[in-house]
N, C-alpha and C positions, 0 to 999 in steps of 0.2 A: 705072726710070730709075736711081735710085743704085745699085740693085744691078749693072747694067752697068758704071756708073762705079768701083764698089768692084772689080769684076773686073778693067777694064783696069789698075787703078791698081797691082794687084800686079805686081812685075816678073817674076817667074817661079812657076810652080806648085809648084816644089819649093824655094821660099825658106825659109831659116830661120825658126822661129818668132819672134814679135816679141819683143823683148827686155822682161824683167821690170826694175821700179825697185827700188831699195833697200827693203828690208822696212819696211812702213809707208808707203810714199811711192806715187806713180804714180795711176793712175785711179781714182776712185771713182764708182760709178754712183749716180745720185740715185734715191730711192725712188718707187714709185707711178706708173712709167711705163706708156704704152699699149702694147701687144702689137706685136711688131716685124712689118712688112708689108713687101711689096716695093718701096714706094716711100714712105720715110718724110721725105724731105727734097725734095719737089718746089718749095717755096718759096724755095729757095737756089740760087744761081748754081752752075754746074757743078762749078768746082774745089770750093767749100766743101761742096756736096753729097757729092762723092767723099770729102772728108777726114772728113765726118760719119759717112757710111756704114763708113768703115774704123774708126775710133776706136770707134763703136756696138759693132762686133763684136769688140773686144779684152777681154779678160778685166779684172776689176779689179785692180789692182796693176802693170799693165805701164806701161812707160814711154813716155809720150805728149809728152815735150818736143820742141821744135821740131828739135833736133839728131838725135834718134832717129827720128823721121817722115821726116826728109830721106833717111836710108838705106834706107827700104822704099817710099814714095811718089814719083812722078816730078815732085816739085817740090822747090823750093830752100828753104833757111831761111827767106829774106826772104819768099817766096810763102806757105809755110806759116804764119809768124806773123801775116801779114795775115788768112789763113783763119781762124786761131783767135780771131783777135780779132773777125773777123765772125761768128762762131758764139757768141761771147760777146755781141755785140749782139743776135744773134736768138734768145737765151735759153736756148740749148743748154749752154753752158759756162759755169763759173764757177771762178776761181782764188782760193785765198786759203789760211789756216792753220787747224788745228784742234788744239784742246787735247786732250791725251791724258788721259784721266780714269785714276785710281787708279795712276797712276805714281808719286804721292808727291812730284811735282816739277812747277814751272811748264813743262813741256815742250810746246811747240807743233810741230806737222808741217805740212809744207806739203803742200797737197791740190789735185786738179784733179778737181772733180766735172762728170760729163757725163749729159745727159738726153736721151733720144731725143726726147721729148715738150717741145716748147718752153714754158718757163716765163717768167711776167713778172716784174718786179722785186720785187713784192709777195711772190709765191712763195718768190723766193730769200732775199728779207728773214726771211721765217717761218723757212725751212730752216735758217738760220744760228742762230736763236734756239733750236733744238731743237723747235719745235712742230710738227713733222712733218706739213706740210700735205697733206692727201689730194685725190685726184681728185674732181670733182663726182660725186657718186652719183645714182642714178636715185631720184626721189621714192619714198617708201613709198606704196604703195596703200591707199586708205583701205576701210574697212567695205563701204561703199555701192558703191565701185568694182569691188571683187570680186564683190560679189552681182549687179551688173548684168552684167559680164564674163561671169559664169557663166551668165546667163539663157537663153542658147542652148541649153544641155543640157538644161533642163526643157522648154523651148517652142523648137525651132529657127528657128520662124518670128519669133521676138524677137532673133535675134542681132545684137548690137550691137557697132559699131567702138569702138577705144580713145577716139576723139574723142568718141563717142556717150556713152561711160560717164562721161567727165571732165564733160561738159556736164550730164548728168543726174544725177551724183553728189549735188550740194546739196540736189535734190528728195528724194532716197531718205534722206539724212541727217535730213531734217525727220520722216520716218517713225520712225527710230530714238530721235530725240529725244522723240518723244510715246510712246515705249513699246513700238513694234511690233517684232515677231520677224522673223528673215529668212523664216520659214515663211508669216507673215502677209503680207510683202510679195510675195513669189513667187506666193501664192494669189490677190491681187489684180490681180497682173499678167498672171497667165496663164489664169484662169479665164474661159470664154466667149468665147475669141479669135475673131474674124470671118474668113471664109474667102474670099478670101486678104488676107494682112496688107500693104498696100502699103507703109508706112511705119513700120516697127518703132521709130525712134526718137520719132516724133509720137505713135504709140499710147501708149508706155510714158511720155511726158511727160503726157500726158492723163490716164492713169490715177493716175500719182503726183499729179497735181493735183487731180483730181475727187473721188479714193477716201480723201484723206488723213485719218486719224481725227482725232477732235477732241482737242484739248488736254486733258489728265486734270486733273479737278477736284481739288486739293489740299484736303484736309480742314482747315477752319479751326480754329485752336486755341481752347479754350474761354477767354474772357477774365474771365467772372464765373460766379460759383456762388451761388444763392439760398437761404435757410434757409426751412423749414417755419414759418408764423407762429405755430403753435401749439406743435410739439415741438422746433423748432429743427434739426431735421434737414436736411443739406443735399443739394441737388439741382438739376439743371439746371432751366432756368425751364419746359420743356415738361413735365417730372412734377411740377410745383407748379400747376396749375390753380386759379385762386381763391387762390393762396398757400399752399395747405395741401398736405402729400404724401398718398398715396394712404391710408396707415393711419389718420391724423386724419379724412379724408373717409368713414372707415368701409368702406374696400375691403379684400378678402383680400390679405393680404401675399404676394407671390411666394416660392416656394419658394427660400430661401436657406439656406446653410450656417448651423446654430445659432451664435448669437453669443457670444462669450467673455464671461466673467464681468466683465472690464473694459467690454467694449462695453455691456453691459446697465446697469453702474452709471452710465457716462456718459449713455446714453438716459435714465435714470431722473433724472439731475440736471437735465438739460436740460427734461424735462417738468414737474419741481417748479418749476424756476426760471421758466419760461413760465406756470404758474398761479399764481405769486406775485403779489399785487396791486403 
């Protein structure tokens, strides 16, 4: 609809190009707009939609003052002023001044920013602060979502929709949290499938729940080390039955690298200290 109004608004196909404003002035396009379509302004009244479609197609730097637009569009200056104010209220247009950076002076230039995508007051406020607000981006897909989405490549009977992957993702994340690899999860989900699979999502949910691996048992840190009651050699409690180390009980010492001279002297000193009254 906006394209038709835009075409009807131009007075003649051979009309002169729309005049440019003085250098540094004129229209400025807002960043991060959605792509242009055949009907970008269906929410606006016919006159405002026509003006918006025309201004949207003008290059940056063109003169979009009321006086200049009245020479091209079939509306008077009063009607165009009302239309531009309506576009501003709808979030498509803002007027203001911009500081010229790097000029070495406190120079301000009058700007008119136009956005095909309607913006709210918060967006325009961030834009004036130079925060360059961005359009809402698609959420990043998790590792679990990607694995479930690709499940149909390994087992076509388990092809899942995007909604299924999002719902089952937290269950698959529990597997990763317990140290499982992608290969282990795929093997658990695709091995021994029934024929036919009536509900892929229900089957995957059941297997993710019933085959969940146990939580890994973390090795508990050693809090205490006991010493042999005879020679004083340190060791863990299970290595000192009766409070004595293996050599003091007459057991053959395990094959270990030879002790250094310092270790020999230390061990001998402990034995003499233990034997002393």
